[in-house]
C-alpha positions as MATLAB code, in Angstrom:
seq = 'XXXXXXXXXXXXXXXXXXXXXXXXXXXXXXXXXXXXXXXXXXXXXXXXXXXXXXXXXXXXXXXXXXXXXXXXXXXXXXXXXXXXXXXXXXXXXXXXXXXXXXXXXXXXXXXXXXXXXXXXXXXXXXXXXXXXXXXXXXXXXXXXXXXXXXXXXXXXXXXXXXXXXXXXXXXXXXXXXXXXXXXXXXXXXXXXXXXXXXXXXXXXXXXXXXXXXXXXXXXXXXXXXXXXXXXXXXXXXXXXXXXXXXXXXXXXXXXXXXXXXXXXXXXXXXXXXXXXXXXXXXXXXXXXXXXXXXXXXXXXXXXXXXXXXXXXXXXXXXXXXXXXXXXXXXXXXXXXXXXXXXXXXXXXXXXXXXXXXXXXXXXXXXXXXXXXXXXXXXXXXXXXXXXXXXXXXXXXXXXXXXXXXXXXXXXXXXXXXXXXXXXXXXXXXXXXXXXXXXXXXXXXXXXXXXXXXXXXXXXXXXXXXXXXXXXXXXXXXXXXXXXXXXXXXXXXXXXXXXXXXXXXXXXXXXXXXXXXXXXXXXXXXXXXXX';
ca = [
      -3.872   41.971   24.214;
      -1.298   39.554   22.763;
      -0.120   36.726   25.006;
       3.418   36.532   26.332;
       4.082   33.578   24.017;
       2.715   35.495   21.057;
       5.171   38.313   21.760;
       8.164   36.083   22.413;
       7.722   33.511   19.611;
       9.058   35.752   16.788;
      12.294   35.983   18.807;
      12.556   32.300   19.730;
      14.824   29.551   18.479;
      13.870   26.143   19.878;
      14.848   22.516   19.521;
      12.967   19.382   18.487;
      12.729   16.021   20.208;
      13.550   13.574   17.420;
      13.881   12.825   13.725;
      10.232   13.672   13.032;
       7.950   16.364   14.380;
       5.638   15.247   17.172;
       1.962   16.309   17.125;
       2.697   18.837   19.899;
       5.625   20.270   17.956;
       3.527   20.614   14.826;
       0.836   22.395   16.835;
       3.239   24.859   18.458;
       5.082   25.580   15.210;
       1.767   26.188   13.497;
       0.046   28.255   16.173;
       2.956   30.381   17.418;
       5.759   29.858   14.888;
       9.224   30.556   16.287;
      11.833   32.523   14.366;
      14.024   29.473   14.139;
      14.742   25.822   14.904;
      18.054   24.444   16.156;
      18.932   20.872   15.228;
      21.029   18.403   17.207;
      22.306   14.892   16.567;
      19.066   13.551   18.082;
      17.275   15.002   15.046;
      19.468   13.392   12.369;
      19.681    9.858   10.978;
      20.327   10.246    7.210;
      20.569   13.021    4.675;
      17.191   12.144    3.169;
      15.539   12.092    6.592;
      17.072   15.459    7.482;
      15.888   17.044    4.233;
      12.385   15.725    4.883;
      12.418   17.105    8.433;
      13.583   20.583    7.441;
      11.027   20.600    4.631;
       8.234   19.841    7.073;
       9.497   22.547    9.460;
       9.395   25.109    6.663;
       5.997   23.959    5.468;
       4.389   24.444    8.874;
       6.270   27.509   10.108;
       6.228   29.496    6.876;
       2.620   28.539    6.317;
       1.677   30.003    9.693;
       3.915   33.056    9.741;
       4.558   33.816    6.102;
       8.357   33.571    6.407;
      10.784   30.683    6.205;
      12.257   29.866    9.618;
      15.958   30.036   10.418;
      17.024   26.378   10.580;
      20.409   26.114   12.243;
      22.941   23.705   13.710;
      26.301   23.578   15.467;
      28.277   21.857   12.724;
      31.655   23.518   13.262;
      33.773   20.456   12.590;
      35.654   18.001   14.762;
      33.856   17.116   17.985;
      31.127   19.722   17.461;
      29.407   18.381   14.357;
      25.782   17.464   15.025;
      24.919   16.659   11.388;
      27.609   13.984   10.972;
      25.134   11.225   10.174;
      23.892   13.236    7.223;
      27.051   14.823    5.783;
      30.011   13.455    7.745;
      32.357   15.286   10.099;
      34.462   18.183    8.791;
      37.877   18.929   10.321;
      38.051   21.093   13.420;
      38.920   24.761   13.050;
      42.295   24.047   14.668;
      43.039   21.493   11.939;
      42.049   24.005    9.268;
      44.427   26.571   10.757;
      47.209   23.994   11.034;
      47.248   23.498    7.240;
      48.260   27.117    6.663;
      46.200   27.027    3.470;
      43.566   29.680    2.833;
      42.636   27.819   -0.338;
      41.667   24.688    1.626;
      39.897   26.768    4.250;
      37.774   28.529    1.652;
      36.971   25.264   -0.091;
      35.942   23.564    3.152;
      33.493   26.244    4.254;
      32.065   26.609    0.769;
      31.338   22.874    0.577;
      30.065   22.734    4.154;
      27.623   25.585    3.577;
      26.472   24.079    0.277;
      25.712   20.811    2.087;
      23.715   22.609    4.756;
      21.717   24.507    2.161;
      21.103   21.305    0.218;
      19.552   19.732    3.325;
      17.311   22.659    4.169;
      19.432   24.522    6.732;
      20.104   28.213    6.278;
      22.217   29.089    9.353;
      25.578   27.694   10.447;
      26.327   28.409   14.088;
      29.935   29.113   13.263;
      32.690   29.908   12.802;
      34.056   30.125   16.325;
      35.826   33.492   16.561;
      37.340   32.900   20.007;
      41.122   33.229   20.352;
      42.090   30.242   22.501;
      44.982   31.354   24.716;
      44.147   29.251   27.797;
      45.650   25.720   27.662;
      43.185   24.523   30.308;
      40.144   25.845   28.444;
      37.672   22.925   28.654;
      35.192   24.067   26.024;
      36.966   25.902   23.163;
      40.336   24.270   22.432;
      40.432   22.824   18.911;
      37.157   24.594   18.099;
      39.240   27.763   17.719;
      41.467   28.720   14.795;
      44.251   29.254   17.343;
      45.912   31.646   19.762;
      47.067   34.356   17.330;
      44.407   37.098   16.974;
      45.593   38.150   13.516;
      45.600   34.613   12.156;
      42.214   33.827   13.699;
      40.809   37.059   12.236;
      41.882   36.129    8.699;
      40.351   32.664    8.922;
      37.116   33.987   10.441;
      36.821   36.537    7.658;
      37.420   33.989    4.893;
      35.073   31.381    6.359;
      32.249   33.926    6.800;
      32.602   35.014    3.173;
      32.489   31.440    1.850;
      29.622   30.322    4.085;
      27.436   33.243    3.076;
      28.349   32.866   -0.572;
      26.176   29.735   -0.441;
      23.158   31.638    0.988;
      23.770   30.324    4.508;
      23.978   32.822    7.369;
      27.220   32.662    9.357;
      27.011   33.157   13.120;
      30.326   34.108   14.752;
      30.685   33.217   18.429;
      31.090   33.565   21.476;
      31.161   37.345   21.933;
      33.071   39.031   23.521;
      35.507   36.064   23.589;
      35.527   32.663   25.349;
      39.153   31.776   24.621;
      40.819   32.924   27.848;
      38.427   31.159   30.225;
      39.193   28.015   32.211;
      35.557   27.056   32.841;
      32.795   25.721   30.617;
      29.732   27.958   30.386;
      27.551   24.856   30.021;
      28.232   23.985   33.676;
      29.611   27.195   35.228;
      29.781   30.954   34.838;
      33.265   31.558   33.379;
      35.184   34.785   33.881;
      37.229   36.291   31.039;
      40.842   36.418   32.194;
      41.768   39.655   30.503;
      41.799   43.355   31.201;
      39.551   45.531   29.004;
      42.620   46.531   26.972;
      43.689   42.898   26.503;
      40.173   41.919   25.491;
      40.238   44.620   22.847;
      43.667   43.602   21.555;
      43.294   39.813   21.674;
      39.611   38.971   21.320;
      38.139   41.851   19.350;
      40.018   41.473   16.004;
      38.390   38.179   14.881;
      34.908   39.457   15.700;
      35.666   42.698   13.921;
      36.883   40.745   10.902;
      33.711   38.657   10.887;
      31.486   41.715   11.184;
      33.328   43.548    8.407;
      33.072   40.434    6.218;
      29.298   40.691    6.543;
      28.479   38.029    9.160;
      24.700   37.874    9.519;
      24.687   36.806   13.167;
      26.724   37.048   16.372;
      26.214   34.687   19.296;
      26.744   36.040   22.802;
      28.758   34.066   25.345;
      27.568   33.329   28.868;
      30.867   34.666   30.193;
      31.668   37.491   32.585;
      33.516   40.326   30.808;
      36.251   42.371   32.509;
      34.742   44.526   35.264;
      31.383   42.819   34.706;
      29.211   41.151   37.333;
      27.210   38.768   35.167;
      27.230   37.099   31.755;
      27.763   39.277   28.684;
      24.440   37.916   27.409;
      22.657   40.282   29.777;
      24.964   43.279   29.336;
      23.442   45.977   27.123;
      26.769   47.807   27.235;
      28.435   44.833   25.544;
      25.712   44.358   22.916;
      24.631   47.936   22.187;
      27.946   49.540   23.051;
      30.828   47.283   22.052;
      29.186   45.120   19.385;
      26.849   47.554   17.682;
      28.445   50.969   18.229;
      32.165   50.141   18.290;
      32.202   47.278   15.781;
      29.267   48.563   13.746;
      27.362   45.260   13.723;
      23.826   45.703   12.384;
      22.843   42.050   12.077;
      21.056   39.620   14.380;
      22.345   38.956   17.910;
      21.470   35.541   19.355;
      22.017   34.180   22.849;
      23.817   30.939   23.465;
      21.495   28.251   24.854;
      19.628   29.751   27.790;
      19.500   26.422   29.654;
      23.268   26.634   30.224;
      24.515   27.261   33.745;
      26.284   30.426   32.638;
      22.895   31.930   31.766;
      20.967   30.535   34.724;
      23.122   31.522   37.699;
      22.170   34.845   39.217;
      25.533   35.556   40.781;
      28.838   33.919   41.500;
      32.050   33.224   39.704;
      33.652   30.320   37.888;
      33.592   26.594   38.640;
      29.900   26.534   39.439;
      30.355   28.704   42.505;
      26.953   30.391   42.206;
      24.218   29.169   44.533;
      21.137   30.909   43.173;
      19.450   30.385   39.817;
      17.406   32.818   37.787;
      13.779   31.957   37.029;
      12.788   31.608   33.392;
      10.916   34.915   33.453;
      14.075   36.759   34.465;
      16.185   34.971   31.838;
      13.767   35.952   29.072;
      13.384   39.514   30.249;
      17.105   40.153   30.766;
      17.946   38.673   27.370;
      15.519   40.941   25.549;
      16.307   44.039   27.595;
      20.020   43.630   26.872;
      19.388   43.771   23.126;
      19.454   40.131   22.015;
      17.306   39.632   18.921;
      16.940   35.863   19.263;
      16.569   33.739   22.399;
      17.978   30.238   21.936;
      16.597   27.247   23.826;
      17.952   23.791   23.070;
      14.921   22.130   24.660;
      12.310   20.715   22.269;
       9.407   23.025   21.502;
       7.075   20.606   23.296;
       8.956   21.305   26.539;
       9.887   24.989   26.351;
       6.586   26.299   24.950;
       4.537   25.086   27.962;
       7.131   26.647   30.291;
       6.836   29.968   28.478;
       3.047   29.766   28.501;
       3.138   29.566   32.288;
       4.733   33.026   32.391;
       1.393   34.554   31.439;
       0.354   36.719   34.364;
       3.505   35.798   36.289;
       4.385   38.166   39.100;
       8.041   37.634   38.201;
       7.632   39.596   34.977;
       8.192   43.322   35.037;
       4.928   44.983   34.064;
       6.781   48.029   32.753;
       8.545   45.801   30.236;
       5.596   43.737   29.073;
       2.682   46.155   29.317;
       1.558   47.262   25.833;
       1.776   50.905   26.866;
       5.569   50.511   26.754;
       7.847   49.344   23.906;
       7.802   45.617   24.636;
      10.493   44.834   22.097;
      12.596   46.953   19.842;
      10.988   47.443   16.416;
      14.520   47.452   15.025;
      15.073   44.004   16.522;
      11.954   42.661   14.857;
      13.035   44.139   11.528;
      16.478   42.558   11.784;
      15.055   39.099   12.399;
      12.503   39.387    9.609;
      15.115   40.707    7.185;
      17.434   37.770    7.910;
      14.625   35.232    7.518;
      13.710   36.767    4.186;
      17.338   36.842    3.040;
      17.855   33.164    3.901;
      14.518   31.936    2.550;
      14.363   28.979    0.191;
      13.032   30.121   -3.171;
      12.063   26.725   -4.490;
      13.089   23.094   -4.747;
      16.253   24.066   -6.623;
      17.972   24.836   -3.314;
      17.496   21.292   -2.042;
      19.907   18.599   -3.247;
      20.018   15.954   -0.529;
      21.737   13.512   -2.868;
      24.910   15.671   -3.003;
      25.332   16.059    0.763;
      28.782   15.128    2.046;
      30.270   13.945   -1.241;
      32.695   16.801   -1.809;
      33.150   17.551    1.876;
      34.830   14.189    2.504;
      37.494   14.795   -0.153;
      38.297   18.251    1.249;
      38.453   16.844    4.781;
      41.035   14.269    3.720;
      43.183   16.978    2.124;
      43.062   19.022    5.320;
      43.852   15.979    7.471;
      46.931   15.209    5.391;
      48.254   18.727    5.962;
      47.355   18.960    9.668;
      47.777   15.526   11.288;
      51.465   15.206   12.122;
      54.154   13.371   14.085;
      55.129   15.540   17.031;
      57.710   13.096   18.398;
      59.101    9.681   17.443;
      62.130    8.867   19.630;
      62.324    5.192   18.616;
      61.403    5.509   14.925;
      58.099    3.650   15.264;
      56.328    5.779   12.687;
      54.755    5.694   10.226;
      52.681    2.712   11.293;
      50.070    0.960    9.159;
      46.872   -0.497   10.550;
      48.187   -3.976    9.740;
      51.376   -3.526   11.736;
      50.150   -2.656   15.224;
      49.594   -4.580   18.412;
      46.658   -3.486   20.545;
      44.618   -0.290   20.420;
      43.101    1.404   23.461;
      40.819    4.457   23.585;
      40.982    6.555   26.742;
      38.512    9.255   27.615;
      35.851   10.465   29.951;
      32.302    9.209   29.749;
      31.276   12.442   28.034;
      33.837   11.769   25.291;
      32.392    8.360   24.508;
      28.855    9.756   24.484;
      29.731   12.266   21.756;
      28.418   11.100   18.393;
      31.326   12.430   16.330;
      33.885   10.916   18.709;
      32.130    7.578   18.396;
      32.304    7.865   14.610;
      36.035    8.575   14.903;
      36.488    5.479   17.087;
      34.450    3.383   14.686;
      36.639    4.488   11.782;
      39.828    3.606   13.665;
      38.409    0.206   14.588;
      37.349   -0.488   11.030;
      40.860    0.324    9.796;
      42.516   -1.772   12.496;
      40.221   -4.772   12.659;
      42.310   -6.879   10.298;
      45.651   -5.989   11.829;
      45.219   -5.497   15.569;
      44.483   -8.436   17.827;
      42.917   -6.306   20.551;
      40.652   -3.267   20.325;
      39.501   -1.763   23.577;
      37.676    1.374   24.622;
      37.520    1.925   28.352;
      34.565    4.249   28.364;
      34.848    5.684   31.852;
      37.693    7.286   33.673;
      35.176    9.876   34.755;
      35.528    8.909   38.408;
      39.299    9.095   38.160;
      39.210   12.512   36.514;
      36.660   13.822   38.971;
      38.635   12.565   41.972;
      42.025   13.688   40.745;
      43.460   16.906   42.124;
      46.331   17.212   39.598;
      48.940   16.595   42.307;
      48.099   13.266   43.912;
      46.775   10.088   42.313;
      43.606    9.202   44.181;
      42.435    6.262   42.100;
      42.286    2.761   43.549;
      44.555    1.605   40.747;
      42.081   -0.960   39.404;
      41.086    0.876   36.240;
      44.634    2.050   35.623;
      45.704   -1.588   35.745;
      43.100   -2.327   33.062;
      44.628    0.235   30.752;
      48.108   -1.078   31.350;
      47.110   -4.720   30.922;
      45.375   -4.036   27.619;
      48.389   -2.146   26.289;
      50.691   -5.006   27.312;
      48.573   -7.731   25.716;
      50.084   -7.749   22.256;
      53.776   -7.449   21.479;
      53.507   -8.240   17.774;
      53.696   -4.534   17.019;
      53.592   -1.123   18.701;
      50.585   -0.519   20.950;
      48.455    2.563   20.294;
      46.699    4.718   22.825;
      44.127    7.223   21.529;
      43.584   10.067   24.001;
      40.077   11.364   23.343;
      39.869   13.991   26.064;
      39.571   17.680   25.316;
      39.852   18.710   28.961;
      43.105   18.663   30.865;
      44.287   15.556   32.698;
      46.667   15.738   35.654;
      50.249   14.823   34.833;
      50.433   11.880   37.229;
      47.179   10.385   35.936;
      48.265   10.908   32.356;
      51.541    9.158   33.106;
      49.671    6.165   34.463;
      47.433    5.981   31.426;
      50.206    6.308   28.861;
      53.099    4.468   30.536;
      52.702    1.197   28.613;
      51.788    2.769   25.279;
      54.277    2.926   22.418;
      52.357    5.443   20.289;
      49.973    8.050   21.682;
      47.487    9.746   19.372;
      46.336   13.017   20.952;
      43.098   14.286   19.430;
      41.489   17.288   21.111;
      44.004   18.520   23.689;
      47.089   19.728   21.782;
      48.870   20.816   24.964;
      49.271   17.236   26.172;
      52.555   16.404   24.429;
      54.917   17.841   27.027;
      53.177   15.829   29.760;
      53.548   12.441   28.073;
      56.289    9.933   28.786;
      59.453   10.800   26.844;
      59.501    7.352   25.217;
      56.070    7.802   23.671;
      55.827    8.511   19.970;
      53.152   11.207   19.629;
      50.749   11.933   16.771;
      48.575   15.057   16.901;
      45.288   15.117   14.977;
      43.775   18.446   16.147;
      40.324   16.953   16.296;
      38.218   13.817   16.084;
      36.933   13.312   12.555;
      36.990   10.311   10.252;
      39.531   11.689    7.793;
      42.021   12.224   10.624;
      41.610    8.595   11.686;
      42.510    7.476    8.176;
      45.553    9.730    7.902;
      47.017    8.464   11.206;
      47.832    5.197    9.401;
      49.147    6.679    6.161;
      52.784    6.111    5.292;
      53.212    9.757    4.279;
      52.385   11.115    7.749;
      54.351   14.340    8.108;
      56.573   15.477   10.962;
      56.245   18.770   12.818;
];
């Protein structure tokens, strides 16, 4: 009788611990090869290293199972771009939409997919098909093409076509729509703030457009649908009914990461209100029963495989589901996964061109930045400003912002541009305590760290002082006022709704994302106005 791991492995996508496979990872990938591997920034140092890693993954996994694995990554653009060290950071989807150019959009996704393929990846976990209509949404924001369902649908369709033209599978996400939520499914169980009719009118069109364009994969969201009691990930009515029957999707359905709070909580609503967590056995069983073809774990194989092995003989597993006398998994599901792996297989060394990675993508990113970064307000005619004509520069954000690899690359690019001209460059890397203790109506800080911001912005009067707001989550108006009061120019990156909350004397530049090309365009003399 096959082991639990033997049955699950063909439906698994797992992570890796570093830039090279460990002995344990090589053993697991060889003995029970998973369907796929998901890569994160911890797995990437250079393009050559990444190509070598993906080559080794294919060598072991395909050698054991006879099929190339699905090698995937979240490289959407902007803040969510885990392969930046290998190919750079593309613009965010919001920046792409801001250009109003389908030509640039098509070119971007064609070059992005070609770079992925050249480095041995055959799945892009994108585009994001969510329609972001909630200003306080802490997790989607500039990852979305916008708040207009029709516009988002067009851009999803075009990006899917271009991505898959380069033999990379596109995975649209997060079904049935994460854009109206005000919680982050990584740390809570968000509830979709729409009626069933609104969900159909607002959120369905982009997913329908992606499906009709031939998207190979759809990722489920750990979000509670209207009239639902748990995450859509575990709702067979959402997967089999809405996605497959109504939209006609016949490709591969993948869960979002099953370590996320939205997948782990057994009951409860938004803002982490749930008190009970599901055991791993229940998470696996519910995911498969609901009709997901692939189960995604971001943990390294060396961690998740031993956890799955412990399920053997577990009393938590339903015998009626796992006993061989019953259909343990849908044969159709197995066929879908195998068909996708075969379709995305590498047919020889001709697919791999690590030396070309990122070269064309950078030029396209600059073009998009020049059409999307803009002056939203300039009451005292301070703009445009060159890097040689500024006073001090301060970066403000939460700890999580400064820990993000692509945000750090954005900061580094700004600092490199400013080093010759600005006398002071400062990044206060923690207003986490202030944000966490701020109730959006009363300032509860002790004032010490706010004084630091204000002192740094006052230091240099040789030119206008710049404040880069790196947050993508909302900041209370009073706290924001304290942070920005002494700034002359505020550059808002990932929270476009901030402008109306800033001091009326602030000049405001909007970048719609943190990526190197946007940093460069901020200081260009041709910076456009809204």
